[in-house]
Steps between C-alpha positions, in 0.01 A plus 500: 500500500476705177745360247651842431609531865677166521830612341517805727435298815741228398773756439430661839524163675820426307658822621417413860667165446809679357535718808477203737703250302721705268832360619370144504367540146838617381666200662262262328543668163875463507784749457417863430858589410790335325852573624770635271856461632673821394843346540812630668842629403821315581446506877189286477260708710267784401194696602229691311435859607282671238274406210373715214166490312626245244647265763869591474669464839799676656682395813830380642721196470838385623768501234771240462733732694259506794395864456143616447395572145171637374312307233197518280303226331245585235398145425817328388838452663601707802720798409739673738524878532832677469628740767622855468874543448678381810186339638523201731167341416143621484138407562175586323187608687236597243422488128250698294310424182772649280753261650682770701641348818566683827750371751833559667868463410743434786825693469857398583524749787207341682242745371198450276342685211139501384505364147262470207564255216369595155538218250764353729705821530538625861471869592575642844233726650749658738431594863374798697853601593595193702664171406202264484188457293266212421226484234200296610209591274435618144177595325389468139658836407837418649454708816703340781485505878724366773742617768800731474723661759552873520819691582430460874471124462124490553301254290219663303225367278548630146321542171705489181353641182628685195859439604471657845477347850278682751469433874144435616583509871719699737538277805770263617381189312248432224470287188260476211407148386239534228376764255184492289421649159390832654835537678361421846763337721453257788769437757608519862613803701641538849235750606642541850822350637465123496141507368451386139182554300375421154455808286355609170650792313294651219586785264344822627398355837833388637549232764226341710565230761257211539361386833665586831695187590815344357451411134683465170358583155622275218274516194246728330278449196355751256178539700702601805463177699799466732630175648758428764530372855416647840544399861162398641365545851608144580861586417507292183572651160214466253469578132259782422334685216385859509272690265517814712609565856400167657723193504301183437665179618497206260568227755748214493524139384466373854819644650575824677636731231435595139652750259343648184723617216327515162158612374354497150241719331210290633618530859632143527788484748800270535752451779590233751380377835589276790299178499358296786797262474756778535595501131482797263275494194423742220142618481245656269224715649203554270168662594532425868630143470861405585646207304818303565671491160612145566136393503446654155774313313392146573664222695842353420629812326837461669486865603446684826392853406629705790470864391307700239595853403323598178170439319378640169151548358517164321524336840863396450702498823872501569705434810737252658453133581696193592555244226723201568617682811621813316342846487364564152311780332159391372215633299149365543290498183124438510433170323338535159154387605509746786646789300188505283300610803730774627373848409746673272329822395337641811536878535763612753359535848241223468541172680368192317165381633470219568868473586739309281506200728124468535485512121750217493284306740205566272690371200577161652237460771187608312547334164178311563310830511629619166177411325303719738689808378424436133202682346194283451 
């Protein structure tokens, strides 16, 4: 064998080994993520809902009075969010790179108001003429989406920008859940009575439903990849991703159902799934491989990571887990040795190749081949 071909062949063989034994390699190499407990307010329980590019997390927690209170944690102590005047608690759903937080304030009369917090100060986004609104997504420019009722009491998906709320739908029920930097909104609409479908609304093109069956759209990235869940032919609900009209199932962790919620710029997806034992576990889907998050944090962590809702381009993940029997918000941070191998400057729209996790496998499983890659 010519000497110049040996490195190429060895790398090709190594990649085949990655594909066959990727998960096993990760297990041997040890934890991929370290868990950060984001804390809780006086009520002792919390959950992470959204994460921004720098790793700041927003979510909900129980207060000492037993009401829900939104929080954010940018790396230090958990900080509660104040409500609008007369508010009876609140919850946060999303956070952007500027630290603006979208969520909902619950009012004393039993209503709710979509709310954005800027530097901790809450601002109501109003409604579409009804008594209810909820903010569920916010993009880098502060454009917000969610659900608001109109004067007839119908729930409509909305887009809020430049101080004005606009309805994106005209049916009896719809909600936006995510909005990307171009202002494209993903959500769910009752397209016919009793039939709900994922949709994408884009400026200039309007609303397009995805697939033909029952589905729910939950997240969208800047390349237009949509994630959510859809009822399959077997009757189970399965997480999906869509880069166009087709809904591509991402499978489960051994159980019947799965649900996808968050997607980053590289197309990595997080959510949760039933397992073979009947439990629920948070997952990461990356380049066609579905990972149980509990298998990526190492044994004896003391945690059961049950749900994942957000992932950023650094690979940080947030969601809700059980720690000492209580629900707690968490953030998963790639461990330092792993973080060195995660692409951080890939142009938008490109997916890392090989994928992050095969690169991790390479880092710890092919150390003995390092000398082959050096120039001779």
